[in-house]
N, CA, C and O of each residue as an XYZ file, in Angstrom:
440
protein
N      45.132      2.983    -28.006
C      45.596      4.434    -28.025
C      46.058      4.982    -29.175
O      46.715      4.461    -30.076
N      45.570      6.301    -29.028
C      45.300      7.320    -30.238
C      47.113      7.826    -30.140
O      47.867      8.009    -29.185
N      47.298      7.926    -31.725
C      48.700      8.574    -32.046
C      48.602      9.904    -32.161
O      47.773     10.502    -32.846
N      49.471     10.386    -31.473
C      49.437     11.865    -31.194
C      50.113     12.728    -32.905
O      51.295     12.523    -33.179
N      49.607     13.251    -33.478
C      50.203     13.544    -34.697
C      51.436     14.555    -34.717
O      51.068     15.723    -34.596
N      52.370     14.438    -34.800
C      53.579     15.216    -34.732
C      53.402     16.820    -35.773
O      53.264     16.856    -36.995
N      53.458     17.926    -34.890
C      53.268     19.005    -35.669
C      54.538     19.446    -36.684
O      55.689     19.550    -36.261
N      54.229     19.645    -37.828
C      55.177     19.808    -38.779
C      55.756     21.250    -38.844
O      54.841     22.058    -38.685
N      56.979     21.855    -39.025
C      57.285     23.201    -38.495
C      57.559     23.843    -40.180
O      58.043     23.180    -41.098
N      57.211     24.948    -40.245
C      57.563     25.517    -41.592
C      59.031     25.705    -41.704
O      59.704     25.554    -40.685
N      59.728     26.085    -43.063
C      60.898     25.753    -43.200
C      61.451     27.233    -42.872
O      60.733     28.232    -42.840
N      62.472     27.219    -42.698
C      62.918     28.551    -41.992
C      64.612     28.768    -42.648
O      65.756     28.598    -42.228
N      63.845     29.319    -44.125
C      64.579     29.468    -45.154
C      64.588     30.824    -45.895
O      63.907     31.574    -45.195
N      65.022     31.477    -46.948
C      64.733     32.583    -47.656
C      64.978     31.981    -49.123
O      64.874     32.675    -50.134
N      65.290     30.715    -49.136
C      65.444     30.087    -50.526
C      63.994     29.838    -51.195
O      63.152     29.122    -50.654
N      63.810     30.427    -52.292
C      62.687     30.166    -53.082
C      62.339     28.668    -53.745
O      61.266     28.079    -53.873
N      63.431     28.381    -54.036
C      63.463     26.650    -54.248
C      63.097     26.224    -53.254
O      61.886     26.003    -53.208
N      63.761     25.967    -52.248
C      63.284     25.419    -51.003
C      62.147     25.313    -50.654
O      61.640     24.192    -50.638
N      61.229     26.724    -50.179
C      60.327     26.666    -50.281
C      59.143     26.190    -51.271
O      58.099     25.582    -51.034
N      59.715     26.714    -52.511
C      58.624     25.753    -53.477
C      58.644     24.157    -53.419
O      57.626     23.506    -53.653
N      60.081     23.466    -53.037
C      59.801     22.301    -52.811
C      58.778     21.687    -51.463
O      58.088     20.667    -51.462
N      58.949     22.603    -50.471
C      58.198     22.438    -49.240
C      56.808     22.470    -49.663
O      56.024     21.586    -49.318
N      56.369     23.740    -50.613
C      54.922     23.617    -50.371
C      54.340     22.860    -51.677
O      53.187     23.093    -52.038
N      55.102     22.015    -52.324
C      54.629     21.191    -53.577
C      54.549     19.899    -52.906
O      54.276     18.915    -53.593
N      54.783     19.750    -51.454
C      54.614     18.441    -50.905
C      53.745     18.634    -49.762
O      53.332     17.582    -49.274
N      53.394     19.618    -49.257
C      52.165     20.335    -48.129
C      51.244     21.184    -48.571
O      51.047     21.821    -49.606
N      50.621     21.012    -47.332
C      49.233     21.750    -47.823
C      49.128     23.085    -46.875
O      49.324     22.947    -45.668
N      48.892     24.071    -47.288
C      48.678     25.345    -46.293
C      47.791     25.326    -45.051
O      47.956     25.968    -44.013
N      46.986     24.616    -45.303
C      45.800     24.616    -44.440
C      46.441     23.802    -43.498
O      45.771     23.986    -42.482
N      47.321     23.025    -43.228
C      48.099     22.593    -42.052
C      48.756     23.262    -41.330
O      49.358     22.824    -40.349
N      48.743     24.506    -41.729
C      49.742     25.352    -40.935
C      48.973     26.910    -40.626
O      49.597     27.921    -40.302
N      47.751     26.843    -40.777
C      46.749     28.011    -40.245
C      47.293     28.450    -39.030
O      47.633     29.629    -38.933
N      47.437     27.612    -38.011
C      47.631     28.018    -36.684
C      48.889     29.243    -36.596
O      48.939     30.308    -35.980
N      49.854     28.554    -37.511
C      51.408     29.002    -37.222
C      51.413     30.409    -38.358
O      52.402     31.141    -38.393
N      50.315     30.643    -39.165
C      50.740     31.707    -40.274
C      50.227     33.126    -39.732
O      49.279     33.122    -38.947
N      50.795     34.303    -40.105
C      50.604     35.475    -40.024
C      50.564     36.203    -40.779
O      51.253     35.842    -41.733
N      49.936     37.472    -40.985
C      49.498     38.501    -42.257
C      50.688     39.152    -42.104
O      51.068     39.478    -40.980
N      51.382     39.404    -43.171
C      52.350     40.444    -43.423
C      51.839     41.672    -43.989
O      51.025     41.441    -44.883
N      52.095     43.223    -43.713
C      51.809     44.406    -44.421
C      52.549     44.446    -45.407
O      52.048     45.136    -46.295
N      53.707     43.940    -45.718
C      54.646     44.167    -46.849
C      54.954     43.436    -47.725
O      54.609     42.303    -47.388
N      55.489     43.428    -48.833
C      56.058     42.401    -50.020
C      57.095     41.461    -48.936
O      57.882     41.943    -48.122
N      56.878     40.219    -49.151
C      58.417     39.352    -48.883
C      59.118     38.938    -49.802
O      60.197     38.463    -49.446
N      58.964     38.942    -50.554
C      59.854     38.655    -52.191
C      59.633     39.958    -53.045
O      58.632     40.026    -53.759
N      60.448     40.894    -53.001
C      60.329     41.635    -53.875
C      61.318     41.809    -55.281
O      62.492     42.149    -55.137
N      60.819     41.582    -56.474
C      61.931     41.628    -57.511
C      62.752     42.709    -57.745
O      62.317     43.845    -57.556
N      63.783     42.535    -58.097
C      64.816     43.825    -58.062
C      64.593     44.660    -59.686
O      64.403     44.037    -60.730
N      64.643     45.663    -59.617
C      64.199     46.275    -60.870
C      66.047     46.813    -61.450
O      66.739     47.831    -61.458
N      66.134     45.564    -61.804
C      67.525     45.923    -63.056
C      67.201     45.890    -64.207
O      66.026     45.864    -64.576
N      68.487     45.885    -65.184
C      68.378     45.914    -66.340
C      68.851     44.865    -67.100
O      69.894     44.515    -66.548
N      68.656     44.191    -68.043
C      69.164     42.862    -68.467
C      70.116     43.516    -69.612
O      69.995     44.633    -70.115
N      71.090     42.530    -69.888
C      72.184     42.870    -70.952
C      72.473     41.609    -71.644
O      72.666     40.601    -70.964
N      72.535     41.548    -73.231
C      72.738     40.494    -73.779
C      74.175     40.807    -74.168
O      74.584     41.966    -74.238
N      74.797     39.930    -74.376
C      76.281     39.318    -74.882
C      76.444     37.988    -75.575
O      76.248     36.836    -75.188
N      76.814     38.437    -76.585
C      77.439     37.373    -77.526
C      78.748     36.670    -77.225
O      79.745     37.329    -76.930
N      78.768     35.228    -77.301
C      79.666     34.473    -76.836
C      80.307     33.361    -77.733
O      79.601     33.417    -78.740
N      81.174     32.450    -77.931
C      81.208     31.634    -78.640
C      80.665     30.207    -77.912
O      80.839     30.049    -76.703
N      80.137     29.400    -78.560
C      79.918     27.938    -77.903
C      80.768     27.467    -77.089
O      80.447     26.806    -76.101
N      81.808     27.718    -77.372
C      82.965     26.901    -76.355
C      83.155     28.089    -75.276
O      83.713     27.697    -74.251
N      82.845     29.316    -75.288
C      83.192     30.136    -74.211
C      81.977     29.934    -72.970
O      82.100     30.022    -71.748
N      80.681     29.609    -73.872
C      79.602     29.583    -73.232
C      79.907     28.014    -72.337
O      79.496     27.981    -71.178
N      80.474     27.010    -72.784
C      80.260     25.887    -72.027
C      81.485     25.914    -71.012
O      81.477     25.052    -70.133
N      82.542     26.826    -71.050
C      83.262     26.998    -70.087
C      82.779     27.934    -68.969
O      83.320     27.766    -67.876
N      81.881     28.860    -69.066
C      81.395     29.613    -68.190
C      80.132     28.400    -67.286
O      79.799     28.414    -66.101
N      79.839     27.788    -68.018
C      78.882     26.892    -67.381
C      79.345     26.074    -66.595
O      78.895     25.883    -65.465
N      80.580     25.319    -67.241
C      81.457     24.330    -66.091
C      81.752     25.002    -64.855
O      81.430     24.642    -63.722
N      82.554     26.259    -65.285
C      82.693     27.035    -63.938
C      81.462     27.042    -62.943
O      81.513     26.391    -61.900
N      80.532     27.674    -63.235
C      79.287     27.666    -62.622
C      78.715     26.639    -62.198
O      77.932     26.783    -61.258
N      78.887     25.589    -62.642
C      78.469     24.295    -62.210
C      79.517     23.634    -61.017
O      79.064     22.898    -60.141
N      80.946     23.982    -61.090
C      81.889     23.820    -60.152
C      81.471     24.455    -58.919
O      81.659     23.864    -57.856
N      80.919     25.604    -58.949
C      80.558     26.805    -57.812
C      79.087     26.306    -57.330
O      78.776     26.519    -56.158
N      78.277     25.724    -58.099
C      76.920     25.246    -57.401
C      76.142     26.420    -57.682
O      75.419     26.957    -56.842
N      76.290     26.819    -58.869
C      75.521     28.353    -58.796
C      75.354     28.500    -60.607
O      75.967     27.916    -61.501
N      74.353     29.447    -60.660
C      73.725     29.497    -62.016
C      74.703     30.193    -62.933
O      75.560     30.744    -62.242
N      74.937     30.411    -64.444
C      76.083     30.782    -65.071
C      75.746     32.305    -65.243
O      76.579     32.988    -65.839
N      74.336     33.038    -64.666
C      73.962     34.332    -64.846
C      74.943     34.788    -63.915
O      75.814     35.556    -64.324
N      74.922     34.351    -62.471
C      75.277     34.772    -61.283
C      77.034     34.838    -61.188
O      77.587     35.696    -60.499
N      77.813     33.794    -61.992
C      78.990     33.957    -62.392
C      79.665     35.452    -63.089
O      80.656     36.101    -62.754
N      78.705     35.654    -64.144
C      79.039     36.372    -65.296
C      78.774     38.014    -64.671
O      79.381     39.059    -64.905
N      77.662     37.733    -63.833
C      77.685     39.159    -63.312
C      78.219     39.477    -61.893
O      77.842     40.524    -61.367
N      79.096     38.626    -61.212
C      79.936     38.684    -60.394
C      81.386     38.949    -60.887
O      82.234     39.384    -60.107
N      81.639     38.703    -62.082
C      82.732     38.954    -62.819
C      82.774     40.366    -63.201
O      83.784     41.049    -63.030
N      81.562     40.869    -63.779
C      81.365     41.991    -64.276
C      81.435     43.201    -63.271
O      81.788     44.334    -63.598
N      80.986     42.745    -61.776
C      80.969     43.924    -60.955
C      82.196     43.849    -60.423
O      82.544     44.881    -59.848
N      83.106     42.809    -60.426
C      84.553     42.747    -59.946
C      85.450     43.747    -60.595
O      86.164     44.547    -59.990
N      85.316     43.589    -62.190
C      86.069     44.426    -63.347
C      85.506     45.944    -62.971
O      86.174     46.976    -63.033
N      84.314     45.846    -62.625
C      83.813     47.527    -62.574
C      84.121     48.105    -61.384
O      84.156     49.329    -61.263
N      84.366     47.297    -60.423
C      84.793     47.475    -59.167
C      86.774     48.258    -59.290
O      87.261     49.303    -58.858
N      87.423     46.962    -60.169
C      88.442     47.516    -60.419
C      88.807     48.472    -61.081
O      89.801     49.133    -60.780
N      88.050     48.714    -62.118
C      88.048     50.047    -62.907
C      87.722     51.319    -62.132
O      88.351     52.362    -62.310
N      87.052     51.238    -61.554
C      86.508     53.040    -60.879
C      87.787     52.967    -59.451
O      88.210     54.013    -58.959
N      88.213     51.697    -58.998
C      89.293     51.816    -58.050
C      90.627     52.462    -58.506
O      91.382     53.150    -57.819
N      90.785     52.048    -60.000
C      91.799     52.277    -60.757
C      92.008     53.569    -61.179
O      93.119     54.099    -61.188
N      90.823     54.185    -61.584
C      90.326     55.295    -61.883
C      90.370     56.649    -61.043
O      90.486     57.815    -61.421
N      90.212     55.987    -59.531
C      90.286     57.101    -58.577
C      91.601     57.402    -58.142
O      91.893     58.502    -57.674
N      92.605     56.244    -58.309
C      93.750     55.944    -57.879
C      94.788     56.997    -59.193
O      95.858     57.556    -58.953
N      94.143     56.992    -60.346
C      95.057     58.090    -61.383
C      94.599     59.204    -61.029
O      95.393     60.138    -60.921
N      92.923     59.446    -60.700
C      92.747     60.975    -60.706
C      93.062     61.347    -59.360
O      92.719     62.511    -59.155
N      93.538     60.847    -58.456
C      94.082     61.606    -56.676
C      95.615     61.602    -57.130
O      96.210     62.536    -56.591
N      96.442     60.821    -57.972
C      97.641     60.914    -58.382
C      97.808     62.022    -59.045
O      98.773     62.736    -58.769
N      96.732     62.453    -60.238
C      96.909     63.702    -60.963
C      96.868     64.999    -59.986
O      97.646     65.944    -60.123
N      95.700     64.919    -58.818
C      95.332     65.646    -58.499
C      96.545     66.082    -57.599
O      97.081     67.189    -57.650
N      96.833     65.238    -56.921
C      98.466     65.374    -56.328
C      99.420     66.541    -57.010
O      99.785     67.650    -56.618
N      99.664     65.741    -58.262
C     100.552     66.729    -58.908
C     100.196     67.790    -59.022
O     100.982     68.650    -58.623
N      98.921     68.233    -59.585
C      98.404     69.142    -59.450
C      98.609     70.700    -58.660
O      98.979     71.831    -58.975
N      98.101     69.948    -57.397
C      98.545     70.920    -56.070
C      99.946     71.019    -55.963
O     100.333     72.142    -55.642
N     100.992     69.995    -56.173
C     102.287     70.581    -55.735
C     102.758     71.505    -56.788
O     103.660     72.327    -56.624
N     102.105     71.324    -57.858
C     102.739     72.794    -58.712
C     102.068     73.840    -58.640
O     102.301     74.784    -59.395
N     101.038     73.878    -57.653
C     100.523     75.134    -57.664
C     101.408     75.774    -56.372
O     101.670     76.972    -56.266
N     101.699     75.023    -55.686
C     102.667     75.306    -54.419
C     104.186     75.848    -54.838
O     105.119     76.227    -54.130
N     104.094     75.767    -55.798
C     105.467     75.987    -56.461
C     105.823     77.457    -56.695
O     106.895     77.757    -57.219
């Protein structure tokens, strides 16, 4: 009796790490029937700018420990913190400006 081969499925993920693990152990030719050509890039590298900061070794270790506890790379934690502070700064700047604008409007009406 012939054994039917179970058809393997492609992973349904956007994780480059998971896809890399999958393709490290599978052959593309096994999936030729289910592959399709795409007309646009699937993975697009963001065009950001890098910034270097100096930290003390103990500070770096603290950041790494926090990142490990959250299961992410330390650069992700640092970026998140910076974006939060930028958001807070721009929000507090808007509230200060709007308050001074209110005072200016009130004095104009007097």
